[in-house]
N, CA, C and O atoms as a GROMACS GRO file, in nm:
protein
  364
    1UNK      N    1   0.037  -0.108   0.004
    1UNK     CA    2  -0.017   0.027  -0.003
    1UNK      C    3   0.090   0.130   0.008
    1UNK      O    4   0.057   0.241  -0.032
    2UNK      N    5   0.212   0.117   0.055
    2UNK     CA    6   0.276   0.253   0.104
    2UNK      C    7   0.350   0.259  -0.047
    2UNK      O    8   0.390   0.371  -0.080
    3UNK      N    9   0.373   0.141  -0.149
    3UNK     CA   10   0.438   0.147  -0.252
    3UNK      C   11   0.367   0.214  -0.326
    3UNK      O   12   0.427   0.304  -0.385
    4UNK      N   13   0.234   0.204  -0.351
    4UNK     CA   14   0.104   0.249  -0.469
    4UNK      C   15   0.111   0.409  -0.377
    4UNK      O   16   0.102   0.500  -0.459
    5UNK      N   17   0.120   0.449  -0.273
    5UNK     CA   18   0.070   0.595  -0.218
    5UNK      C   19   0.171   0.710  -0.275
    5UNK      O   20   0.151   0.829  -0.301
    6UNK      N   21   0.350   0.585  -0.290
    6UNK     CA   22   0.459   0.695  -0.332
    6UNK      C   23   0.432   0.714  -0.472
    6UNK      O   24   0.426   0.828  -0.518
    7UNK      N   25   0.414   0.590  -0.560
    7UNK     CA   26   0.380   0.640  -0.682
    7UNK      C   27   0.296   0.701  -0.734
    7UNK      O   28   0.336   0.745  -0.842
    8UNK      N   29   0.176   0.731  -0.706
    8UNK     CA   30   0.075   0.788  -0.674
    8UNK      C   31   0.123   0.976  -0.643
    8UNK      O   32   0.101   1.069  -0.721
    9UNK      N   33   0.171   0.981  -0.544
    9UNK     CA   34   0.192   1.131  -0.478
    9UNK      C   35   0.363   1.134  -0.618
    9UNK      O   36   0.360   1.241  -0.678
   10UNK      N   37   0.418   1.094  -0.638
   10UNK     CA   38   0.551   1.092  -0.752
   10UNK      C   39   0.462   1.141  -0.919
   10UNK      O   40   0.506   1.229  -0.993
   11UNK      N   41   0.351   1.069  -0.944
   11UNK     CA   42   0.303   1.084  -1.061
   11UNK      C   43   0.216   1.152  -1.098
   11UNK      O   44   0.162   1.135  -1.207
   12UNK      N   45   0.189   1.233  -1.026
   12UNK     CA   46   0.063   1.329  -1.025
   12UNK      C   47   0.097   1.429  -1.113
   12UNK      O   48   0.014   1.449  -1.202
   13UNK      N   49   0.202   1.502  -1.115
   13UNK     CA   50   0.228   1.593  -1.244
   13UNK      C   51   0.224   1.572  -1.370
   13UNK      O   52   0.185   1.648  -1.458
   14UNK      N   53   0.288   1.402  -1.384
   14UNK     CA   54   0.228   1.385  -1.505
   14UNK      C   55   0.109   1.318  -1.586
   14UNK      O   56   0.090   1.295  -1.705
   15UNK      N   57   0.023   1.291  -1.448
   15UNK     CA   58  -0.128   1.251  -1.451
   15UNK      C   59  -0.172   1.365  -1.508
   15UNK      O   60  -0.239   1.342  -1.609
   16UNK      N   61  -0.154   1.538  -1.469
   16UNK     CA   62  -0.177   1.654  -1.509
   16UNK      C   63  -0.163   1.674  -1.688
   16UNK      O   64  -0.228   1.756  -1.753
   17UNK      N   65  -0.085   1.599  -1.729
   17UNK     CA   66  -0.056   1.639  -1.842
   17UNK      C   67  -0.114   1.584  -1.950
   17UNK      O   68  -0.091   1.624  -2.065
   18UNK      N   69  -0.198   1.485  -1.920
   18UNK     CA   70  -0.285   1.405  -2.021
   18UNK      C   71  -0.463   1.353  -1.965
   18UNK      O   72  -0.539   1.273  -2.021
   19UNK      N   73  -0.487   1.438  -1.834
   19UNK     CA   74  -0.605   1.441  -1.787
   19UNK      C   75  -0.697   1.583  -1.859
   19UNK      O   76  -0.637   1.682  -1.900
   20UNK      N   77  -0.837   1.570  -1.866
   20UNK     CA   78  -0.903   1.634  -1.928
   20UNK      C   79  -0.914   1.762  -1.774
   20UNK      O   80  -0.908   1.704  -1.666
   21UNK      N   81  -0.926   1.909  -1.764
   21UNK     CA   82  -0.923   1.965  -1.659
   21UNK      C   83  -1.026   1.924  -1.566
   21UNK      O   84  -0.985   1.913  -1.450
   22UNK      N   85  -1.158   1.896  -1.587
   22UNK     CA   86  -1.252   1.860  -1.500
   22UNK      C   87  -1.205   1.737  -1.433
   22UNK      O   88  -1.225   1.707  -1.315
   23UNK      N   89  -1.153   1.685  -1.504
   23UNK     CA   90  -1.101   1.513  -1.414
   23UNK      C   91  -1.002   1.583  -1.297
   23UNK      O   92  -1.020   1.587  -1.176
   24UNK      N   93  -0.912   1.626  -1.363
   24UNK     CA   94  -0.763   1.711  -1.309
   24UNK      C   95  -0.856   1.732  -1.165
   24UNK      O   96  -0.837   1.673  -1.058
   25UNK      N   97  -0.969   1.838  -1.198
   25UNK     CA   98  -0.968   1.913  -1.055
   25UNK      C   99  -1.078   1.815  -0.964
   25UNK      O  100  -1.101   1.842  -0.846
   26UNK      N  101  -1.129   1.726  -1.017
   26UNK     CA  102  -1.219   1.609  -0.906
   26UNK      C  103  -1.147   1.503  -0.873
   26UNK      O  104  -1.208   1.440  -0.786
   27UNK      N  105  -1.002   1.433  -0.913
   27UNK     CA  106  -1.014   1.332  -0.878
   27UNK      C  107  -0.841   1.364  -0.887
   27UNK      O  108  -0.786   1.276  -0.822
   28UNK      N  109  -0.758   1.443  -0.933
   28UNK     CA  110  -0.634   1.458  -0.900
   28UNK      C  111  -0.629   1.558  -0.769
   28UNK      O  112  -0.561   1.542  -0.668
   29UNK      N  113  -0.691   1.630  -0.789
   29UNK     CA  114  -0.675   1.748  -0.651
   29UNK      C  115  -0.692   1.654  -0.541
   29UNK      O  116  -0.603   1.646  -0.456
   30UNK      N  117  -0.809   1.574  -0.535
   30UNK     CA  118  -0.850   1.484  -0.447
   30UNK      C  119  -0.724   1.384  -0.380
   30UNK      O  120  -0.691   1.364  -0.263
   31UNK      N  121  -0.680   1.343  -0.484
   31UNK     CA  122  -0.575   1.239  -0.465
   31UNK      C  123  -0.450   1.318  -0.407
   31UNK      O  124  -0.391   1.285  -0.304
   32UNK      N  125  -0.418   1.425  -0.483
   32UNK     CA  126  -0.370   1.508  -0.390
   32UNK      C  127  -0.354   1.581  -0.242
   32UNK      O  128  -0.250   1.606  -0.180
   33UNK      N  129  -0.490   1.605  -0.206
   33UNK     CA  130  -0.512   1.632  -0.105
   33UNK      C  131  -0.496   1.515   0.007
   33UNK      O  132  -0.435   1.527   0.113
   34UNK      N  133  -0.564   1.396  -0.042
   34UNK     CA  134  -0.542   1.262   0.046
   34UNK      C  135  -0.335   1.232   0.065
   34UNK      O  136  -0.275   1.213   0.170
   35UNK      N  137  -0.281   1.238  -0.063
   35UNK     CA  138  -0.148   1.221  -0.024
   35UNK      C  139  -0.099   1.336   0.069
   35UNK      O  140  -0.051   1.298   0.176
   36UNK      N  141  -0.103   1.466   0.048
   36UNK     CA  142  -0.080   1.564   0.159
   36UNK      C  143  -0.134   1.514   0.338
   36UNK      O  144  -0.096   1.569   0.442
   37UNK      N  145  -0.187   1.449   0.333
   37UNK     CA  146  -0.251   1.480   0.456
   37UNK      C  147  -0.223   1.324   0.508
   37UNK      O  148  -0.308   1.281   0.585
   38UNK      N  149  -0.128   1.247   0.477
   38UNK     CA  150  -0.091   1.052   0.456
   38UNK      C  151  -0.039   1.068   0.618
   38UNK      O  152  -0.011   1.181   0.658
   39UNK      N  153  -0.027   0.966   0.698
   39UNK     CA  154  -0.012   0.974   0.794
   39UNK      C  155   0.157   0.957   0.790
   39UNK      O  156   0.223   0.999   0.884
   40UNK      N  157   0.218   0.895   0.681
   40UNK     CA  158   0.337   0.870   0.662
   40UNK      C  159   0.414   1.038   0.567
   40UNK      O  160   0.414   1.074   0.449
   41UNK      N  161   0.458   1.087   0.670
   41UNK     CA  162   0.555   1.206   0.625
   41UNK      C  163   0.632   1.202   0.528
   41UNK      O  164   0.686   1.311   0.511
   42UNK      N  165   0.675   1.091   0.421
   42UNK     CA  166   0.758   1.040   0.366
   42UNK      C  167   0.646   1.038   0.240
   42UNK      O  168   0.702   1.050   0.131
   43UNK      N  169   0.500   1.025   0.232
   43UNK     CA  170   0.402   1.054   0.147
   43UNK      C  171   0.438   1.216   0.158
   43UNK      O  172   0.496   1.276   0.068
   44UNK      N  173   0.409   1.256   0.241
   44UNK     CA  174   0.369   1.409   0.252
   44UNK      C  175   0.438   1.515   0.171
   44UNK      O  176   0.409   1.621   0.115
   45UNK      N  177   0.546   1.436   0.192
   45UNK     CA  178   0.707   1.502   0.091
   45UNK      C  179   0.675   1.459  -0.034
   45UNK      O  180   0.661   1.544  -0.121
   46UNK      N  181   0.666   1.389  -0.050
   46UNK     CA  182   0.614   1.357  -0.241
   46UNK      C  183   0.500   1.449  -0.266
   46UNK      O  184   0.500   1.529  -0.360
   47UNK      N  185   0.423   1.440  -0.197
   47UNK     CA  186   0.307   1.550  -0.232
   47UNK      C  187   0.319   1.679  -0.192
   47UNK      O  188   0.219   1.750  -0.180
   48UNK      N  189   0.376   1.699  -0.182
   48UNK     CA  190   0.446   1.839  -0.125
   48UNK      C  191   0.578   1.881  -0.251
   48UNK      O  192   0.620   1.995  -0.268
   49UNK      N  193   0.611   1.798  -0.302
   49UNK     CA  194   0.655   1.824  -0.434
   49UNK      C  195   0.567   1.868  -0.570
   49UNK      O  196   0.574   1.961  -0.651
   50UNK      N  197   0.505   1.782  -0.557
   50UNK     CA  198   0.405   1.797  -0.676
   50UNK      C  199   0.354   1.934  -0.690
   50UNK      O  200   0.319   1.977  -0.800
   51UNK      N  201   0.348   2.013  -0.568
   51UNK     CA  202   0.242   2.101  -0.594
   51UNK      C  203   0.266   2.193  -0.643
   51UNK      O  204   0.174   2.253  -0.697
   52UNK      N  205   0.368   2.236  -0.646
   52UNK     CA  206   0.432   2.334  -0.808
   52UNK      C  207   0.398   2.279  -0.949
   52UNK      O  208   0.341   2.359  -1.024
   53UNK      N  209   0.416   2.198  -0.981
   53UNK     CA  210   0.412   2.087  -1.069
   53UNK      C  211   0.198   2.112  -1.107
   53UNK      O  212   0.131   2.155  -1.200
   54UNK      N  213   0.187   2.087  -1.049
   54UNK     CA  214   0.043   2.048  -1.032
   54UNK      C  215  -0.023   2.212  -1.070
   54UNK      O  216  -0.112   2.234  -1.152
   55UNK      N  217   0.034   2.293  -1.001
   55UNK     CA  218  -0.022   2.461  -1.004
   55UNK      C  219  -0.017   2.536  -1.112
   55UNK      O  220  -0.061   2.651  -1.124
   56UNK      N  221   0.066   2.435  -1.236
   56UNK     CA  222   0.083   2.479  -1.346
   56UNK      C  223   0.004   2.462  -1.462
   56UNK      O  224   0.011   2.503  -1.578
   57UNK      N  225  -0.074   2.389  -1.397
   57UNK     CA  226  -0.210   2.368  -1.499
   57UNK      C  227  -0.339   2.387  -1.443
   57UNK      O  228  -0.442   2.332  -1.481
   58UNK      N  229  -0.329   2.447  -1.375
   58UNK     CA  230  -0.475   2.542  -1.319
   58UNK      C  231  -0.449   2.712  -1.296
   58UNK      O  232  -0.338   2.764  -1.312
   59UNK      N  233  -0.550   2.773  -1.263
   59UNK     CA  234  -0.547   2.896  -1.308
   59UNK      C  235  -0.544   2.966  -1.196
   59UNK      O  236  -0.580   2.900  -1.098
   60UNK      N  237  -0.499   3.132  -1.166
   60UNK     CA  238  -0.498   3.157  -1.085
   60UNK      C  239  -0.572   3.140  -0.950
   60UNK      O  240  -0.533   3.151  -0.834
   61UNK      N  241  -0.712   3.104  -1.013
   61UNK     CA  242  -0.853   3.160  -0.917
   61UNK      C  243  -0.843   2.984  -0.858
   61UNK      O  244  -0.859   2.949  -0.741
   62UNK      N  245  -0.816   2.898  -0.969
   62UNK     CA  246  -0.777   2.731  -0.914
   62UNK      C  247  -0.740   2.729  -0.841
   62UNK      O  248  -0.790   2.696  -0.733
   63UNK      N  249  -0.565   2.786  -0.876
   63UNK     CA  250  -0.479   2.754  -0.757
   63UNK      C  251  -0.483   2.845  -0.662
   63UNK      O  252  -0.367   2.869  -0.629
   64UNK      N  253  -0.594   2.939  -0.570
   64UNK     CA  254  -0.600   3.023  -0.456
   64UNK      C  255  -0.697   2.915  -0.411
   64UNK      O  256  -0.715   2.915  -0.289
   65UNK      N  257  -0.772   2.813  -0.486
   65UNK     CA  258  -0.913   2.764  -0.401
   65UNK      C  259  -0.830   2.631  -0.405
   65UNK      O  260  -0.827   2.603  -0.286
   66UNK      N  261  -0.777   2.556  -0.455
   66UNK     CA  262  -0.706   2.407  -0.425
   66UNK      C  263  -0.584   2.390  -0.376
   66UNK      O  264  -0.558   2.326  -0.274
   67UNK      N  265  -0.504   2.446  -0.446
   67UNK     CA  266  -0.336   2.482  -0.407
   67UNK      C  267  -0.292   2.497  -0.279
   67UNK      O  268  -0.231   2.422  -0.205
   68UNK      N  269  -0.355   2.663  -0.259
   68UNK     CA  270  -0.305   2.725  -0.158
   68UNK      C  271  -0.326   2.655  -0.028
   68UNK      O  272  -0.234   2.623   0.047
   69UNK      N  273  -0.437   2.636  -0.009
   69UNK     CA  274  -0.450   2.550   0.134
   69UNK      C  275  -0.393   2.431   0.165
   69UNK      O  276  -0.394   2.384   0.279
   70UNK      N  277  -0.338   2.375   0.061
   70UNK     CA  278  -0.233   2.224   0.085
   70UNK      C  279  -0.151   2.335   0.108
   70UNK      O  280  -0.180   2.352   0.226
   71UNK      N  281  -0.065   2.430   0.080
   71UNK     CA  282   0.076   2.478   0.106
   71UNK      C  283   0.030   2.517   0.220
   71UNK      O  284   0.067   2.436   0.306
   72UNK      N  285  -0.042   2.614   0.270
   72UNK     CA  286  -0.067   2.660   0.379
   72UNK      C  287  -0.086   2.513   0.491
   72UNK      O  288  -0.088   2.529   0.612
   73UNK      N  289  -0.094   2.425   0.450
   73UNK     CA  290  -0.145   2.272   0.537
   73UNK      C  291   0.020   2.223   0.606
   73UNK      O  292   0.068   2.202   0.717
   74UNK      N  293   0.068   2.223   0.445
   74UNK     CA  294   0.226   2.191   0.446
   74UNK      C  295   0.312   2.271   0.514
   74UNK      O  296   0.414   2.220   0.560
   75UNK      N  297   0.286   2.418   0.532
   75UNK     CA  298   0.372   2.472   0.594
   75UNK      C  299   0.382   2.444   0.754
   75UNK      O  300   0.489   2.453   0.814
   76UNK      N  301   0.236   2.404   0.828
   76UNK     CA  302   0.207   2.369   0.955
   76UNK      C  303   0.248   2.232   0.985
   76UNK      O  304   0.236   2.203   1.104
   77UNK      N  305   0.295   2.132   0.903
   77UNK     CA  306   0.340   2.034   0.938
   77UNK      C  307   0.419   1.961   1.044
   77UNK      O  308   0.539   1.982   1.060
   78UNK      N  309   0.374   1.904   1.091
   78UNK     CA  310   0.426   1.873   1.238
   78UNK      C  311   0.596   1.812   1.149
   78UNK      O  312   0.708   1.855   1.178
   79UNK      N  313   0.573   1.739   1.076
   79UNK     CA  314   0.691   1.704   1.024
   79UNK      C  315   0.852   1.804   0.956
   79UNK      O  316   0.840   1.817   0.834
   80UNK      N  317   0.941   1.848   0.991
   80UNK     CA  318   1.039   1.961   0.937
   80UNK      C  319   1.046   1.887   0.815
   80UNK      O  320   1.037   1.969   0.724
   81UNK      N  321   1.062   1.730   0.754
   81UNK     CA  322   1.094   1.694   0.645
   81UNK      C  323   0.943   1.798   0.513
   81UNK      O  324   0.968   1.850   0.404
   82UNK      N  325   0.836   1.794   0.568
   82UNK     CA  326   0.776   1.833   0.494
   82UNK      C  327   0.797   1.992   0.475
   82UNK      O  328   0.795   2.041   0.362
   83UNK      N  329   0.816   2.068   0.584
   83UNK     CA  330   0.806   2.239   0.613
   83UNK      C  331   0.927   2.198   0.498
   83UNK      O  332   0.895   2.184   0.380
   84UNK      N  333   1.090   2.180   0.551
   84UNK     CA  334   1.198   2.138   0.454
   84UNK      C  335   1.157   2.140   0.280
   84UNK      O  336   1.195   2.208   0.185
   85UNK      N  337   1.094   2.066   0.291
   85UNK     CA  338   1.082   2.064   0.144
   85UNK      C  339   0.946   2.191   0.052
   85UNK      O  340   0.947   2.218  -0.068
   86UNK      N  341   0.855   2.238   0.144
   86UNK     CA  342   0.775   2.304   0.087
   86UNK      C  343   0.871   2.472   0.094
   86UNK      O  344   0.828   2.568   0.030
   87UNK      N  345   0.981   2.481   0.168
   87UNK     CA  346   1.080   2.593   0.171
   87UNK      C  347   1.168   2.580   0.041
   87UNK      O  348   1.186   2.680  -0.029
   88UNK      N  349   1.233   2.438   0.004
   88UNK     CA  350   1.280   2.444  -0.114
   88UNK      C  351   1.238   2.495  -0.236
   88UNK      O  352   1.282   2.581  -0.313
   89UNK      N  353   1.091   2.380  -0.232
   89UNK     CA  354   1.025   2.489  -0.385
   89UNK      C  355   0.945   2.609  -0.389
   89UNK      O  356   0.922   2.685  -0.484
   90UNK      N  357   0.899   2.614  -0.242
   90UNK     CA  358   0.814   2.754  -0.267
   90UNK      C  359   0.910   2.893  -0.195
   90UNK      O  360   0.864   2.938  -0.090
   91UNK      N  361   1.015   2.946  -0.239
   91UNK     CA  362   1.073   3.003  -0.194
   91UNK      C  363   1.036   3.120  -0.192
   91UNK      O  364   1.104   3.205  -0.135
   0.00000   0.00000   0.00000
Protein backbone atom coordinates (compact mmCIF):
# COMPACT_ATOMS: atom_id res chain seq x y z
CA UNK A 1 0.00 0.00 0.00
CA UNK A 2 2.83 2.39 0.85
CA UNK A 3 4.40 1.79 -2.56
CA UNK A 4 1.14 2.64 -4.32
CA UNK A 5 0.82 5.86 -2.31
CA UNK A 6 4.41 6.81 -3.15
CA UNK A 7 3.94 6.15 -6.85
CA UNK A 8 0.72 8.15 -7.06
CA UNK A 9 2.27 11.05 -5.15
CA UNK A 10 5.19 11.09 -7.58
CA UNK A 11 3.14 10.66 -10.76
CA UNK A 12 0.40 13.25 -10.10
CA UNK A 13 2.18 15.97 -12.13
CA UNK A 14 2.59 13.61 -15.07
CA UNK A 15 -1.08 12.64 -14.90
CA UNK A 16 -2.02 16.33 -15.09
CA UNK A 17 -0.62 16.42 -18.61
CA UNK A 18 -3.09 13.85 -19.92
CA UNK A 19 -6.17 14.43 -17.76
CA UNK A 20 -8.94 16.74 -18.86
CA UNK A 21 -9.37 19.82 -16.68
CA UNK A 22 -12.62 18.53 -15.14
CA UNK A 23 -11.01 15.26 -14.04
CA UNK A 24 -7.89 17.06 -12.90
CA UNK A 25 -9.97 19.19 -10.53
CA UNK A 26 -12.10 16.31 -9.30
CA UNK A 27 -9.79 13.30 -9.19
CA UNK A 28 -6.20 14.47 -9.07
CA UNK A 29 -6.75 17.31 -6.63
CA UNK A 30 -8.58 14.88 -4.33
CA UNK A 31 -5.70 12.43 -4.66
CA UNK A 32 -3.20 15.21 -3.94
CA UNK A 33 -5.18 16.26 -0.85
CA UNK A 34 -5.21 12.68 0.41
CA UNK A 35 -1.47 12.27 -0.14
CA UNK A 36 -0.67 15.60 1.51
CA UNK A 37 -2.52 14.56 4.66
CA UNK A 38 -1.21 10.98 4.77
CA UNK A 39 0.07 9.64 8.08
CA UNK A 40 3.49 8.89 6.55
CA UNK A 41 5.67 12.00 6.33
CA UNK A 42 7.48 10.45 3.36
CA UNK A 43 4.22 10.50 1.36
CA UNK A 44 3.47 14.07 2.45
CA UNK A 45 6.93 15.16 1.25
CA UNK A 46 6.33 13.60 -2.16
CA UNK A 47 2.93 15.27 -2.39
CA UNK A 48 4.45 18.62 -1.43
CA UNK A 49 6.92 18.28 -4.28
CA UNK A 50 3.96 17.94 -6.66
CA UNK A 51 2.24 21.20 -5.68
CA UNK A 52 4.32 23.40 -7.94
CA UNK A 53 3.89 21.19 -11.01
CA UNK A 54 0.15 20.78 -10.53
CA UNK A 55 -0.24 24.53 -10.04
CA UNK A 56 1.06 25.08 -13.58
CA UNK A 57 -2.07 23.43 -14.98
CA UNK A 58 -4.50 25.56 -12.96
CA UNK A 59 -5.68 29.13 -13.25
CA UNK A 60 -4.87 31.72 -10.60
CA UNK A 61 -8.29 31.35 -8.96
CA UNK A 62 -8.10 27.55 -9.04
CA UNK A 63 -4.68 27.72 -7.39
CA UNK A 64 -6.12 29.90 -4.64
CA UNK A 65 -8.95 27.44 -4.12
CA UNK A 66 -7.09 24.12 -4.37
CA UNK A 67 -3.32 24.51 -4.00
CA UNK A 68 -2.95 27.38 -1.53
CA UNK A 69 -4.75 25.52 1.30
CA UNK A 70 -2.42 22.55 0.72
CA UNK A 71 0.61 24.84 0.90
CA UNK A 72 -0.64 26.35 4.15
CA UNK A 73 -1.28 22.87 5.54
CA UNK A 74 2.25 21.79 4.58
CA UNK A 75 3.73 24.92 6.19
CA UNK A 76 2.05 23.93 9.46
CA UNK A 77 2.96 20.24 9.17
CA UNK A 78 4.44 18.54 12.23
CA UNK A 79 7.24 17.00 10.14
CA UNK A 80 10.31 19.12 9.52
CA UNK A 81 10.89 17.17 6.28
CA UNK A 82 7.60 18.39 4.84
CA UNK A 83 8.31 21.98 5.85
CA UNK A 84 11.85 21.75 4.43
CA UNK A 85 10.52 20.38 1.14
CA UNK A 86 8.00 23.20 0.98
CA UNK A 87 10.67 25.83 1.62
CA UNK A 88 12.84 24.39 -1.16
CA UNK A 89 10.00 24.39 -3.69
CA UNK A 90 8.40 27.70 -2.73
CA UNK A 91 11.00 30.30 -1.87
